NUBA-452521 format. One record per residue (C-alpha): residue number from 1; chain; y, z, x. Coordinates in steps of 0.25 Angstrom, whole numbers, plus 5000, padded with zeros to 4 digits. Layout:
<pts>
<pt seq="NUM" mol="A" yy="Y" zz="Z" xx="X"/>
...
</pts>
This chain:
<pts>
<pt seq="1" mol="A" yy="4854" zz="4878" xx="4980"/>
<pt seq="2" mol="A" yy="4869" zz="4875" xx="4978"/>
<pt seq="3" mol="A" yy="4874" zz="4882" xx="4965"/>
<pt seq="4" mol="A" yy="4881" zz="4869" xx="4961"/>
<pt seq="5" mol="A" yy="4867" zz="4862" xx="4960"/>
<pt seq="6" mol="A" yy="4862" zz="4871" xx="4949"/>
<pt seq="7" mol="A" yy="4861" zz="4863" xx="4936"/>
<pt seq="8" mol="A" yy="4871" zz="4869" xx="4927"/>
<pt seq="9" mol="A" yy="4865" zz="4863" xx="4915"/>
<pt seq="10" mol="A" yy="4853" zz="4872" xx="4916"/>
<pt seq="11" mol="A" yy="4859" zz="4886" xx="4918"/>
<pt seq="12" mol="A" yy="4845" zz="4893" xx="4916"/>
<pt seq="13" mol="A" yy="4839" zz="4886" xx="4928"/>
<pt seq="14" mol="A" yy="4838" zz="4896" xx="4940"/>
<pt seq="15" mol="A" yy="4837" zz="4888" xx="4953"/>
<pt seq="16" mol="A" yy="4832" zz="4895" xx="4966"/>
<pt seq="17" mol="A" yy="4841" zz="4904" xx="4973"/>
<pt seq="18" mol="A" yy="4848" zz="4918" xx="4974"/>
<pt seq="19" mol="A" yy="4856" zz="4922" xx="4961"/>
<pt seq="20" mol="A" yy="4866" zz="4933" xx="4962"/>
<pt seq="21" mol="A" yy="4866" zz="4938" xx="4948"/>
<pt seq="22" mol="A" yy="4877" zz="4947" xx="4943"/>
<pt seq="23" mol="A" yy="4872" zz="4958" xx="4933"/>
<pt seq="24" mol="A" yy="4880" zz="4967" xx="4923"/>
<pt seq="25" mol="A" yy="4888" zz="4979" xx="4929"/>
<pt seq="26" mol="A" yy="4885" zz="4987" xx="4916"/>
<pt seq="27" mol="A" yy="4884" zz="4979" xx="4903"/>
<pt seq="28" mol="A" yy="4871" zz="4972" xx="4904"/>
<pt seq="29" mol="A" yy="4876" zz="4960" xx="4895"/>
<pt seq="30" mol="A" yy="4886" zz="4957" xx="4906"/>
<pt seq="31" mol="A" yy="4876" zz="4947" xx="4912"/>
<pt seq="32" mol="A" yy="4877" zz="4932" xx="4912"/>
<pt seq="33" mol="A" yy="4867" zz="4922" xx="4906"/>
<pt seq="34" mol="A" yy="4866" zz="4916" xx="4919"/>
<pt seq="35" mol="A" yy="4862" zz="4929" xx="4926"/>
<pt seq="36" mol="A" yy="4851" zz="4931" xx="4915"/>
<pt seq="37" mol="A" yy="4846" zz="4917" xx="4918"/>
<pt seq="38" mol="A" yy="4845" zz="4920" xx="4933"/>
<pt seq="39" mol="A" yy="4839" zz="4933" xx="4932"/>
<pt seq="40" mol="A" yy="4828" zz="4927" xx="4922"/>
<pt seq="41" mol="A" yy="4826" zz="4915" xx="4931"/>
<pt seq="42" mol="A" yy="4825" zz="4921" xx="4946"/>
<pt seq="43" mol="A" yy="4812" zz="4925" xx="4953"/>
<pt seq="44" mol="A" yy="4817" zz="4938" xx="4957"/>
<pt seq="45" mol="A" yy="4829" zz="4947" xx="4955"/>
<pt seq="46" mol="A" yy="4834" zz="4955" xx="4966"/>
<pt seq="47" mol="A" yy="4842" zz="4968" xx="4962"/>
<pt seq="48" mol="A" yy="4847" zz="4981" xx="4967"/>
<pt seq="49" mol="A" yy="4839" zz="4989" xx="4958"/>
<pt seq="50" mol="A" yy="4827" zz="4983" xx="4950"/>
<pt seq="51" mol="A" yy="4828" zz="4994" xx="4939"/>
<pt seq="52" mol="A" yy="4843" zz="4989" xx="4936"/>
<pt seq="53" mol="A" yy="4839" zz="4975" xx="4938"/>
<pt seq="54" mol="A" yy="4827" zz="4977" xx="4929"/>
<pt seq="55" mol="A" yy="4836" zz="4983" xx="4918"/>
<pt seq="56" mol="A" yy="4845" zz="4971" xx="4918"/>
<pt seq="57" mol="A" yy="4834" zz="4961" xx="4917"/>
<pt seq="58" mol="A" yy="4827" zz="4969" xx="4906"/>
<pt seq="59" mol="A" yy="4840" zz="4970" xx="4898"/>
<pt seq="60" mol="A" yy="4841" zz="4955" xx="4897"/>
<pt seq="61" mol="A" yy="4826" zz="4953" xx="4895"/>
<pt seq="62" mol="A" yy="4823" zz="4948" xx="4909"/>
<pt seq="63" mol="A" yy="4812" zz="4950" xx="4918"/>
<pt seq="64" mol="A" yy="4812" zz="4946" xx="4933"/>
<pt seq="65" mol="A" yy="4807" zz="4952" xx="4946"/>
<pt seq="66" mol="A" yy="4816" zz="4961" xx="4952"/>
<pt seq="67" mol="A" yy="4817" zz="4966" xx="4967"/>
<pt seq="68" mol="A" yy="4827" zz="4977" xx="4972"/>
<pt seq="69" mol="A" yy="4837" zz="4971" xx="4982"/>
<pt seq="70" mol="A" yy="4847" zz="4982" xx="4986"/>
<pt seq="71" mol="A" yy="4852" zz="4987" xx="4999"/>
<pt seq="72" mol="A" yy="4838" zz="4994" xx="5002"/>
<pt seq="73" mol="A" yy="4829" zz="4982" xx="4998"/>
<pt seq="74" mol="A" yy="4838" zz="4971" xx="5003"/>
<pt seq="75" mol="A" yy="4833" zz="4969" xx="5017"/>
<pt seq="76" mol="A" yy="4818" zz="4969" xx="5012"/>
<pt seq="77" mol="A" yy="4821" zz="4960" xx="5000"/>
<pt seq="78" mol="A" yy="4830" zz="4950" xx="5005"/>
<pt seq="79" mol="A" yy="4820" zz="4942" xx="5014"/>
<pt seq="80" mol="A" yy="4811" zz="4941" xx="5002"/>
<pt seq="81" mol="A" yy="4822" zz="4936" xx="4993"/>
<pt seq="82" mol="A" yy="4827" zz="4926" xx="5003"/>
<pt seq="83" mol="A" yy="4813" zz="4921" xx="5005"/>
<pt seq="84" mol="A" yy="4811" zz="4919" xx="4990"/>
<pt seq="85" mol="A" yy="4824" zz="4912" xx="4989"/>
<pt seq="86" mol="A" yy="4820" zz="4902" xx="5000"/>
<pt seq="87" mol="A" yy="4807" zz="4899" xx="4993"/>
<pt seq="88" mol="A" yy="4815" zz="4895" xx="4981"/>
<pt seq="89" mol="A" yy="4816" zz="4908" xx="4973"/>
<pt seq="90" mol="A" yy="4826" zz="4912" xx="4963"/>
<pt seq="91" mol="A" yy="4832" zz="4926" xx="4965"/>
<pt seq="92" mol="A" yy="4843" zz="4934" xx="4958"/>
<pt seq="93" mol="A" yy="4851" zz="4946" xx="4965"/>
<pt seq="94" mol="A" yy="4857" zz="4956" xx="4956"/>
<pt seq="95" mol="A" yy="4864" zz="4969" xx="4958"/>
<pt seq="96" mol="A" yy="4863" zz="4981" xx="4949"/>
<pt seq="97" mol="A" yy="4876" zz="4977" xx="4942"/>
<pt seq="98" mol="A" yy="4886" zz="4966" xx="4945"/>
<pt seq="99" mol="A" yy="4887" zz="4955" xx="4955"/>
<pt seq="100" mol="A" yy="4877" zz="4955" xx="4966"/>
<pt seq="101" mol="A" yy="4882" zz="4958" xx="4980"/>
<pt seq="102" mol="A" yy="4895" zz="4965" xx="4976"/>
<pt seq="103" mol="A" yy="4892" zz="4978" xx="4983"/>
<pt seq="104" mol="A" yy="4878" zz="4975" xx="4981"/>
<pt seq="105" mol="A" yy="4866" zz="4970" xx="4990"/>
<pt seq="106" mol="A" yy="4864" zz="4955" xx="4991"/>
<pt seq="107" mol="A" yy="4874" zz="4948" xx="5000"/>
<pt seq="108" mol="A" yy="4864" zz="4948" xx="5012"/>
<pt seq="109" mol="A" yy="4854" zz="4941" xx="5003"/>
<pt seq="110" mol="A" yy="4864" zz="4931" xx="4998"/>
<pt seq="111" mol="A" yy="4869" zz="4928" xx="5013"/>
<pt seq="112" mol="A" yy="4855" zz="4926" xx="5018"/>
<pt seq="113" mol="A" yy="4851" zz="4917" xx="5006"/>
<pt seq="114" mol="A" yy="4863" zz="4908" xx="5009"/>
<pt seq="115" mol="A" yy="4860" zz="4908" xx="5024"/>
<pt seq="116" mol="A" yy="4846" zz="4903" xx="5020"/>
<pt seq="117" mol="A" yy="4853" zz="4892" xx="5011"/>
<pt seq="118" mol="A" yy="4847" zz="4898" xx="4998"/>
<pt seq="119" mol="A" yy="4854" zz="4897" xx="4985"/>
<pt seq="120" mol="A" yy="4863" zz="4909" xx="4980"/>
<pt seq="121" mol="A" yy="4869" zz="4909" xx="4966"/>
<pt seq="122" mol="A" yy="4879" zz="4918" xx="4960"/>
<pt seq="123" mol="A" yy="4877" zz="4922" xx="4946"/>
<pt seq="124" mol="A" yy="4890" zz="4929" xx="4943"/>
<pt seq="125" mol="A" yy="4893" zz="4940" xx="4933"/>
<pt seq="126" mol="A" yy="4897" zz="4955" xx="4932"/>
<pt seq="127" mol="A" yy="4904" zz="4962" xx="4943"/>
<pt seq="128" mol="A" yy="4909" zz="4976" xx="4942"/>
<pt seq="129" mol="A" yy="4921" zz="4973" xx="4952"/>
<pt seq="130" mol="A" yy="4926" zz="4962" xx="4944"/>
<pt seq="131" mol="A" yy="4924" zz="4968" xx="4931"/>
<pt seq="132" mol="A" yy="4932" zz="4980" xx="4936"/>
<pt seq="133" mol="A" yy="4943" zz="4972" xx="4942"/>
<pt seq="134" mol="A" yy="4945" zz="4965" xx="4929"/>
<pt seq="135" mol="A" yy="4948" zz="4978" xx="4921"/>
<pt seq="136" mol="A" yy="4955" zz="4986" xx="4932"/>
<pt seq="137" mol="A" yy="4969" zz="4981" xx="4929"/>
<pt seq="138" mol="A" yy="4971" zz="4978" xx="4943"/>
<pt seq="139" mol="A" yy="4975" zz="4965" xx="4950"/>
<pt seq="140" mol="A" yy="4963" zz="4955" xx="4950"/>
<pt seq="141" mol="A" yy="4969" zz="4943" xx="4957"/>
<pt seq="142" mol="A" yy="4964" zz="4949" xx="4970"/>
<pt seq="143" mol="A" yy="4954" zz="4959" xx="4972"/>
<pt seq="144" mol="A" yy="4944" zz="4965" xx="4983"/>
<pt seq="145" mol="A" yy="4931" zz="4971" xx="4981"/>
<pt seq="146" mol="A" yy="4928" zz="4981" xx="4991"/>
<pt seq="147" mol="A" yy="4914" zz="4987" xx="4986"/>
<pt seq="148" mol="A" yy="4911" zz="5001" xx="4988"/>
<pt seq="149" mol="A" yy="4920" zz="5010" xx="4997"/>
<pt seq="150" mol="A" yy="4914" zz="5019" xx="5007"/>
<pt seq="151" mol="A" yy="4908" zz="5032" xx="5003"/>
<pt seq="152" mol="A" yy="4916" zz="5041" xx="5012"/>
<pt seq="153" mol="A" yy="4931" zz="5043" xx="5010"/>
<pt seq="154" mol="A" yy="4935" zz="5039" xx="5024"/>
<pt seq="155" mol="A" yy="4928" zz="5026" xx="5023"/>
<pt seq="156" mol="A" yy="4934" zz="5023" xx="5009"/>
<pt seq="157" mol="A" yy="4948" zz="5026" xx="5014"/>
<pt seq="158" mol="A" yy="4946" zz="5016" xx="5026"/>
<pt seq="159" mol="A" yy="4941" zz="5005" xx="5016"/>
<pt seq="160" mol="A" yy="4953" zz="5008" xx="5007"/>
<pt seq="161" mol="A" yy="4963" zz="5007" xx="5018"/>
<pt seq="162" mol="A" yy="4957" zz="4994" xx="5022"/>
<pt seq="163" mol="A" yy="4958" zz="4988" xx="5008"/>
<pt seq="164" mol="A" yy="4972" zz="4994" xx="5005"/>
<pt seq="165" mol="A" yy="4980" zz="4982" xx="5010"/>
<pt seq="166" mol="A" yy="4972" zz="4972" xx="5001"/>
<pt seq="167" mol="A" yy="4980" zz="4967" xx="4991"/>
<pt seq="168" mol="A" yy="4970" zz="4966" xx="4980"/>
<pt seq="169" mol="A" yy="4963" zz="4975" xx="4970"/>
<pt seq="170" mol="A" yy="4952" zz="4982" xx="4977"/>
<pt seq="171" mol="A" yy="4938" zz="4984" xx="4970"/>
<pt seq="172" mol="A" yy="4928" zz="4995" xx="4974"/>
<pt seq="173" mol="A" yy="4915" zz="5000" xx="4969"/>
<pt seq="174" mol="A" yy="4913" zz="5015" xx="4970"/>
<pt seq="175" mol="A" yy="4902" zz="5025" xx="4965"/>
<pt seq="176" mol="A" yy="4905" zz="5035" xx="4955"/>
<pt seq="177" mol="A" yy="4904" zz="5047" xx="4964"/>
<pt seq="178" mol="A" yy="4914" zz="5042" xx="4975"/>
<pt seq="179" mol="A" yy="4924" zz="5036" xx="4965"/>
<pt seq="180" mol="A" yy="4934" zz="5048" xx="4965"/>
<pt seq="181" mol="A" yy="4934" zz="5049" xx="4980"/>
<pt seq="182" mol="A" yy="4935" zz="5034" xx="4981"/>
<pt seq="183" mol="A" yy="4947" zz="5034" xx="4972"/>
<pt seq="184" mol="A" yy="4954" zz="5045" xx="4980"/>
<pt seq="185" mol="A" yy="4952" zz="5037" xx="4993"/>
<pt seq="186" mol="A" yy="4958" zz="5025" xx="4986"/>
<pt seq="187" mol="A" yy="4970" zz="5032" xx="4981"/>
<pt seq="188" mol="A" yy="4972" zz="5038" xx="4995"/>
<pt seq="189" mol="A" yy="4972" zz="5024" xx="5002"/>
<pt seq="190" mol="A" yy="4977" zz="5014" xx="4991"/>
<pt seq="191" mol="A" yy="4988" zz="5023" xx="4986"/>
<pt seq="192" mol="A" yy="4993" zz="5022" xx="4971"/>
<pt seq="193" mol="A" yy="4986" zz="5009" xx="4968"/>
<pt seq="194" mol="A" yy="4980" zz="5006" xx="4954"/>
<pt seq="195" mol="A" yy="4965" zz="5006" xx="4953"/>
<pt seq="196" mol="A" yy="4954" zz="5006" xx="4943"/>
<pt seq="197" mol="A" yy="4940" zz="5012" xx="4942"/>
<pt seq="198" mol="A" yy="4930" zz="5004" xx="4933"/>
<pt seq="199" mol="A" yy="4916" zz="5010" xx="4930"/>
<pt seq="200" mol="A" yy="4905" zz="5007" xx="4920"/>
<pt seq="201" mol="A" yy="4910" zz="4993" xx="4918"/>
<pt seq="202" mol="A" yy="4904" zz="4985" xx="4906"/>
<pt seq="203" mol="A" yy="4897" zz="4998" xx="4902"/>
<pt seq="204" mol="A" yy="4899" zz="5007" xx="4890"/>
<pt seq="205" mol="A" yy="4908" zz="5017" xx="4898"/>
<pt seq="206" mol="A" yy="4916" zz="5007" xx="4906"/>
<pt seq="207" mol="A" yy="4928" zz="5013" xx="4912"/>
<pt seq="208" mol="A" yy="4940" zz="5008" xx="4920"/>
<pt seq="209" mol="A" yy="4950" zz="5018" xx="4925"/>
<pt seq="210" mol="A" yy="4963" zz="5013" xx="4930"/>
<pt seq="211" mol="A" yy="4975" zz="5019" xx="4937"/>
<pt seq="212" mol="A" yy="4980" zz="5022" xx="4951"/>
<pt seq="213" mol="A" yy="4970" zz="5026" xx="4962"/>
<pt seq="214" mol="A" yy="4976" zz="5040" xx="4962"/>
<pt seq="215" mol="A" yy="4974" zz="5042" xx="4947"/>
<pt seq="216" mol="A" yy="4960" zz="5036" xx="4947"/>
<pt seq="217" mol="A" yy="4956" zz="5046" xx="4958"/>
<pt seq="218" mol="A" yy="4958" zz="5057" xx="4949"/>
<pt seq="219" mol="A" yy="4955" zz="5051" xx="4935"/>
<pt seq="220" mol="A" yy="4945" zz="5060" xx="4928"/>
<pt seq="221" mol="A" yy="4939" zz="5047" xx="4921"/>
<pt seq="222" mol="A" yy="4933" zz="5044" xx="4935"/>
<pt seq="223" mol="A" yy="4926" zz="5057" xx="4936"/>
<pt seq="224" mol="A" yy="4911" zz="5056" xx="4940"/>
<pt seq="225" mol="A" yy="4909" zz="5041" xx="4937"/>
<pt seq="226" mol="A" yy="4895" zz="5035" xx="4939"/>
<pt seq="227" mol="A" yy="4890" zz="5022" xx="4945"/>
<pt seq="228" mol="A" yy="4898" zz="5012" xx="4952"/>
<pt seq="229" mol="A" yy="4913" zz="5010" xx="4949"/>
<pt seq="230" mol="A" yy="4923" zz="5000" xx="4952"/>
<pt seq="231" mol="A" yy="4936" zz="5004" xx="4958"/>
<pt seq="232" mol="A" yy="4948" zz="4995" xx="4959"/>
<pt seq="233" mol="A" yy="4961" zz="4997" xx="4967"/>
<pt seq="234" mol="A" yy="4973" zz="4989" xx="4964"/>
<pt seq="235" mol="A" yy="4981" zz="4982" xx="4975"/>
<pt seq="236" mol="A" yy="4993" zz="4988" xx="4982"/>
<pt seq="237" mol="A" yy="5007" zz="4983" xx="4982"/>
<pt seq="238" mol="A" yy="5008" zz="4969" xx="4976"/>
<pt seq="239" mol="A" yy="5017" zz="4965" xx="4988"/>
<pt seq="240" mol="A" yy="5011" zz="4966" xx="5001"/>
<pt seq="241" mol="A" yy="5020" zz="4976" xx="5010"/>
<pt seq="242" mol="A" yy="5027" zz="4969" xx="5021"/>
<pt seq="243" mol="A" yy="5026" zz="4974" xx="5036"/>
<pt seq="244" mol="A" yy="5041" zz="4978" xx="5034"/>
<pt seq="245" mol="A" yy="5037" zz="4987" xx="5022"/>
<pt seq="246" mol="A" yy="5025" zz="4993" xx="5029"/>
<pt seq="247" mol="A" yy="5034" zz="4996" xx="5042"/>
<pt seq="248" mol="A" yy="5045" zz="5003" xx="5033"/>
<pt seq="249" mol="A" yy="5035" zz="5011" xx="5026"/>
<pt seq="250" mol="A" yy="5028" zz="5015" xx="5038"/>
<pt seq="251" mol="A" yy="5040" zz="5019" xx="5046"/>
<pt seq="252" mol="A" yy="5044" zz="5028" xx="5034"/>
<pt seq="253" mol="A" yy="5031" zz="5034" xx="5033"/>
<pt seq="254" mol="A" yy="5029" zz="5036" xx="5048"/>
<pt seq="255" mol="A" yy="5041" zz="5044" xx="5048"/>
<pt seq="256" mol="A" yy="5036" zz="5054" xx="5038"/>
<pt seq="257" mol="A" yy="5021" zz="5055" xx="5041"/>
<pt seq="258" mol="A" yy="5017" zz="5048" xx="5054"/>
<pt seq="259" mol="A" yy="5009" zz="5034" xx="5056"/>
<pt seq="260" mol="A" yy="4996" zz="5038" xx="5050"/>
<pt seq="261" mol="A" yy="5000" zz="5043" xx="5037"/>
<pt seq="262" mol="A" yy="5011" zz="5033" xx="5036"/>
<pt seq="263" mol="A" yy="5001" zz="5022" xx="5037"/>
<pt seq="264" mol="A" yy="4993" zz="5028" xx="5026"/>
<pt seq="265" mol="A" yy="5005" zz="5029" xx="5017"/>
<pt seq="266" mol="A" yy="5010" zz="5015" xx="5019"/>
<pt seq="267" mol="A" yy="4996" zz="5009" xx="5018"/>
<pt seq="268" mol="A" yy="4995" zz="5015" xx="5004"/>
<pt seq="269" mol="A" yy="5009" zz="5011" xx="5000"/>
<pt seq="270" mol="A" yy="5008" zz="4997" xx="5004"/>
<pt seq="271" mol="A" yy="4993" zz="4994" xx="5004"/>
<pt seq="272" mol="A" yy="4993" zz="4991" xx="5019"/>
<pt seq="273" mol="A" yy="4983" zz="4994" xx="5030"/>
<pt seq="274" mol="A" yy="4984" zz="5009" xx="5034"/>
<pt seq="275" mol="A" yy="4978" zz="5005" xx="5048"/>
<pt seq="276" mol="A" yy="4989" zz="4994" xx="5050"/>
<pt seq="277" mol="A" yy="5000" zz="5003" xx="5045"/>
<pt seq="278" mol="A" yy="4996" zz="5014" xx="5055"/>
<pt seq="279" mol="A" yy="4997" zz="5005" xx="5067"/>
<pt seq="280" mol="A" yy="5010" zz="5000" xx="5062"/>
<pt seq="281" mol="A" yy="5015" zz="5014" xx="5060"/>
<pt seq="282" mol="A" yy="5012" zz="5017" xx="5074"/>
<pt seq="283" mol="A" yy="5019" zz="5005" xx="5079"/>
<pt seq="284" mol="A" yy="5031" zz="5008" xx="5071"/>
<pt seq="285" mol="A" yy="5032" zz="5022" xx="5076"/>
<pt seq="286" mol="A" yy="5030" zz="5018" xx="5090"/>
<pt seq="287" mol="A" yy="5041" zz="5007" xx="5089"/>
<pt seq="288" mol="A" yy="5050" zz="5017" xx="5083"/>
<pt seq="289" mol="A" yy="5048" zz="5027" xx="5094"/>
</pts>
């Protein structure tokens, strides 16, 4: 059913379809009235963890049938969920916290439901990425959500180098045990950009630490954090470097340290691709020989 066909004069009527319901990221009162209506009115709530989903429902006086839908159960549960939707069922999908599908399972369920012509409705609400962006003190006119970086340093640095030319505030999720190493790799690749680390958002011990990436990497306030954390990296130079700027910087750096290190230095300074700069450095050196 097209969302436009829902009768807005009867907001509590839940029509058949799949509802993607955003849930609180910390404070349980950060839930919309519509989300409560949906969770009370659907036939089944799919959730990452039935214990966490059950606590949310109980906190708001709701009872409903829950079924686990995480990366391990998705392949088994998805056909049953699609069959229920095809039969006119009403299902909700929630994550443990925040907006479903944002670094959480569910996109294949949505895609297959849409392929079958089934109704899918968003029920917007909390998002850790957007909440952190609003309080980071970094530019918000353009941003890129990059999810969780790889667990190993080499993979992280490769991802960060790929994202270095992007003229936008970058948003990452990271786990507490890897936070320090991730910040060190960010400082090494992105250079002296401004950043922010947000944790425990909307909870009693909400903390947002702001500063340069190098300072954040050694900040004692970020020692041994727990849970999932949002890390934001500000954009590089406001003005995009011209090809002439890059060539001048490369020629000066190549004369000192050689093409590979020169490419890394200029990539950090100008926010350009290290791979492209390395190829350009080799071409410049060959042309000068």
